[in-house]
N, C-alpha and C positions, 0 to 999 in steps of 0.2 A: 597337109601342111599345118604345123603347130604354131599357134599364135600366143603371144604373151597375154597375161591376164589383163593388162592395161589395154592392149589392142582389142580384146574381146569386149571389155567394158565400153570402150570408145565406140564400137560398132553396134552396141546393144545386144551382143551375143555372149555376155560374160559367163552365163551358165552357173551363176552363184545361187545356191539353194537357200534363198531367204525363207521360203515357206516351210521347208523341211526343218528349219531350226526355230519353229514357232514357239516351242516350249522354252527355249533359251531366252527368246525375247520377252516372253511373258514373265519369266522369273526375274529378269533384270528390271523390267518395268515395275513388278511388285516390290522389288527391293528399293527402287528409287522412290516409289510412293510411300512406303513405310518410313524411310529415312526422312522424307519431306514432311509428312504429317507429324512425325515425332519432333522434328526441328521447329515446326510451326507451333505445336502445342507446348513444347518445353521452353524454347528460347524466345519465341514470338518474333515480331518485326521491329526493326530499328526505324521508327517513323521520324521524318524530318519535322522541323518546327512548323512547316506549312500545314501539317496535319494535327500535331499535338499542341502547338503554341509554344512560345519560348522566345529567347533572345539569342542573337548571334552577333558576336563582335569579331571583326577581322582587321588585319593590318598587314603591311608588307613583311614577309618572313625574314628577309635579309639573313643575318647570322644569328637570329634569335633561337634560343633553346626552348623547346616546347614545355618541358617540365618547369623551367624557371618562370616563364610567362604565366603558366597555369597557377603556380604558387602565388605569384603577385596578384593575380585575379582573385584567388581565394582570400588573401589577406585584405583586399580592398572591399570585397562584397560579403564575405562570410558564406559564400555559396560555392559548392564544388561543381565544376563543369561536367556535363554529361559526356562531352567529347571535345578534345583539343587536338588539332591536326594541322599539317602543312599540306596545302593543295597546290599543285603545279611545281615548277622547278625554275632555277635561274632567277632572272630579274622579275619574273611574273609570279614567283612563289608567294602564296598568301597563307598567313597563319589564321586559323579560324577557331573560335571558342563558342561552342554550343552549350547552352544552359537553360534552366527553367526561366520563366518570364521574370525579368527584373524590373524594379521601379526605376524611374528616371534618375533618382538620386544615386542608386546603386550603379547605374550605367555611367553616370558622370564620374563617380568615384573610381570606377575601374579604369576608365579612359585616362584620368589624371594620373593614377598610380603607375599605369603601364607606360605613359609618356615620360614621366619623370625618371623611370627606371631604365628605359631602353631607347628613348628619343627616336622613334620611327620617322622615316622621311617620306614626304609626299612625292608627287609625280615630278616636281622640279628639283628634287634632291635636297630639299630644305626640311629640317626637323620641324614637325608640326603636329599638334593634337588632332588636326583634321585628317591626318593619315590613318587614324583609327576610326573605322566605321562601325555602325551598329544598326541592327534591324530587329524589330519586335513584332511577333504575331500573337494576338490574343487567343485564349483557349476557345472562345466562342467562334472566332473565325476559323480556327483549326478544325473545330467540330463541323462547321458548315462545309469546309473543303472535303473532309472525310466522307460526309454524306453524299456529296456530289461525285466523289470518286466511286463509291459503291453503286450509285445509280448508273454511272457511265459504264461500269463493268457489267452490270446486269443488262443494260440495253444492248451493249455489244454482243454479249453471249446470246441474247434472244434473237437479234438480227442474224448472227452467224448461224444459229440453229435453223432459223427459217430459210435462209439461203441454201443451206445444206439439204434441208428436207425437200425443197422445190427442185434443186439442181440435180440431185442424185436419187437413185433407186433406194428403196427402204433399207436393204442390207448395207449399202454403201453409206447411207446417211447415218446409220447406227455406228458403223466403224469410224467415220469421220468425227462424229460428236464425241465418241469415247476417246479418240486420240487427242482431240482439242482439250478435253478436260484434263487428261494426263499432262499435256503441255503446261497448262495453267498451274496445276498442283506442283509439278516438279520445279518449275521456274520460281514459284513462291517459296518452295522448300529450300532452294539454293540461296535465296536472299535471307531466309531465316537462319540457315545453317552457318553461313559465313558472316552474318552480321552486316550485310550491305544496307546502306540507308535507303529507305523508300521515300521518294519525293514525287511531286506531280510529274516530273519528267520521266520517272520510272514507269508510272502508270501509262503515260502516252506511248512510251516505247513498248510496253507489254502488249497493248492493244495492237500495235503495229506488227509485232512478231507473231502474234496469234493469227492475224490476218494472213501473214506470209505462210504460216503452217497450213492453214485451210486451203490456200491457193495451191501449195505444193501437193497436198493430198488429193485435191480435185484433179490435178494433171495426171497423177498416177492412176486414179480410178477411171479416168476417161480412156486410158490405154487398156486397163483391165476390161472395160466394157467393149472396147473394139476387139480385143483378143477373144472374148467369150461369146461374141455374136455368132449364132448358129452352132454353138458348142454341142448341143444335144443331138444334132443331126449327124454327128461324126464320132467315131471312136478313136480319134487321133490323140486327144489330150483329156486329162481330168481338169476339173475347174481349178484346182490348186496349181497345176502345171501352167495353165494359161495365165493365171494371176502372177505366178513367179516370173514368167517370161515378160510380163508387162513391167514388173519392177526392174528387171535387168535392162529392158529397153529404155526406161526413163532414168536409169541410175546416173548416167553421165550428165544428163540435163540437170538433175537435182544437185549433183556435185558442182557443176559449173555455175549454176545460179547461186549456190551457197557461197562459193569462193568469191564470186563477183560482188555479192552482197556484203561479205565480210571485209573486203579490202577498204572501202570507204569508212566502215565502222572502226577498223583498226587505225586508219589515218585520223579519224575523229578523236579516238582515245589519245593518240600521240599529241595532237594539237591541244586537246582540252586539258590533259593532265601535265604533260611535260613543258608545254609552251605557254598556254594562256592561264591555266589554273582555274578554269571555269567549271564550277561544280555541277551545274545543270547539264552541260555538255557531257561531262564525265558520266553522270547518271544515265543519260539517254544512250550513250554509246555502249555502256556496260550491259544494260538490259537487252539491247539489240543483239550484241554478240552472243550472249547466253541463249537468247531466243532462237537465233538462226541455227545454232548447233542442235538445240533440242528439237526444233522443227524438222530438221533433216532426219534425225533419229526416229521421230514418231511417224513421219510420212513413209519412210522406207522400211523400218524394222517393226513397226507396230500397227499402223492403219491397215495395211494389206493383209497381214496375218489375221487380224480381227475380222476383216471382211470375209476371208476364206472360212474361218471358223463359223461365222454366222450363216453364210450361204450354204455350207455343206450340211447344215442341219435340215435342209429341205429334202423331201422325199425324191423329187426328180433328179436332183444333183447326186444323191446317194446312189440311186439306180444307175445313173449315167456312169459314175465312177466304177461301179461294180461291173458294168458292161465293158468298160475299157480294160479293166483288170482281166476279165475273162477272155477278151480278145487277145491280149498279150500273152496269156498262158496257152493260146492255141485252141481254146474251147469255143464251140459254136455258140454264139450269143442267142438269147431267147427269141429275138425277133426273126433271126435266120431260121431257127427250128420251126417257128410258126409258119414261115413261108414254105418250108419243105413239106410240112404236113398238108398245107393247102394244095401244093402241087401234086402230092400223091393222091389226094381226094379227087382232084380234077382228072388225073390220069385214069383212076378207077372208073370215074363216070364216063369217060370217053370209051373205055373198054366195054362197058355194059351197053352202050348205045350202038357201037359198030361191030362189036365182037373182036376188035383188035385193040391192043394196048398202045396208047400214044404216049411217047416220052416227051415231056416238056423240057425245053432247053433251060439250063440254069444261068443263061446269059445275064438275066436281070440281077442276079446276085453279084456277078462280077462288076456290073455297072454300078451297083449300089455302093460297092466298096472300092471303086476305082480311085476315089480321092483319098483313100486311107492307106498310107504307106505301111508296109509290113515292118515289124520290129527289125531294126538294124539297117533298114533301107536308107540310102543317103539323104532322101528328102524328109525323113521323119523329124518331128520337132523334138528339141532337146527336152529331156526330163531328168529329174534327180536320179543319180545312180547309174546313168548310162554314159559311156564315154564316146 
């Protein structure tokens, strides 16, 4: 009975050859890393005033024209804003002007000129200079926040690496750490490439999504460990096939978790951007949405292929894979040949002692392979290239 791809994925029997496409995932990852590093090096990050210091002026957007308000600001202060934008929509839309740190006289002049030109209204609907707000962060405070951000990132990565090293085997720990670093670089590259503002809320969201990525990777690796338990005692599967089966078996869980995680994030973006116009909520939602997507990619398409590449460098796994390949070609594996030689030697010894040749039953060979389905047998485990 043929099942649709969705049905097979739902039951963990998707048969998608993730490991067989390892080179493709590596090339895509390399491309993402090159673009990300180039974007970080060339464009850099658009840091918020919380990190760099500066002044932010905001007011109800109403029907204001961004270019007109910006020109009024320049005429009043003689300073060109770094960013002028409208955040939110409808009655909650807010016009924000981000600029270098201004003196109090410059701030007062800007507020006065903008009020006289556009008469923004306060919450009661009355035109008032108080409808124009301002906030200033000094360069020294911004430098302190930046240092604390870097420390928090370093502490997080250290704790994550320690957890991975204790929780997983060496090969799995290496793969999980590599995938986590790729996540961090690619997410940072996306922010540099598209010019998204980096605020404290973004850093908080980044640490959250990196934790999610580690969790998702650990779940997949637990299934790999379960599938590969006792692998060397059987010729049923290679290590890559067992790992590939684990990815298929956890695929629906990864998709479901990601969709469930993305729904409230999308709702947060809608509320933050279209309804409330709250910049911090927008920053937090955006980084989480980007991180969830990237985390799923790394845990499914990158972490496990890295694990297989690292593990298959060991001698015992290479020998096991060779034995599986020989068995599938119908060749007698080396251990069976050794058993046959030992049997012949024992038979010759019996002949010399009694004068009669005793034939030893090969029943123990059949028992040894009893749990190993022959190629094409209905109970054989799926492997790439077999229908």
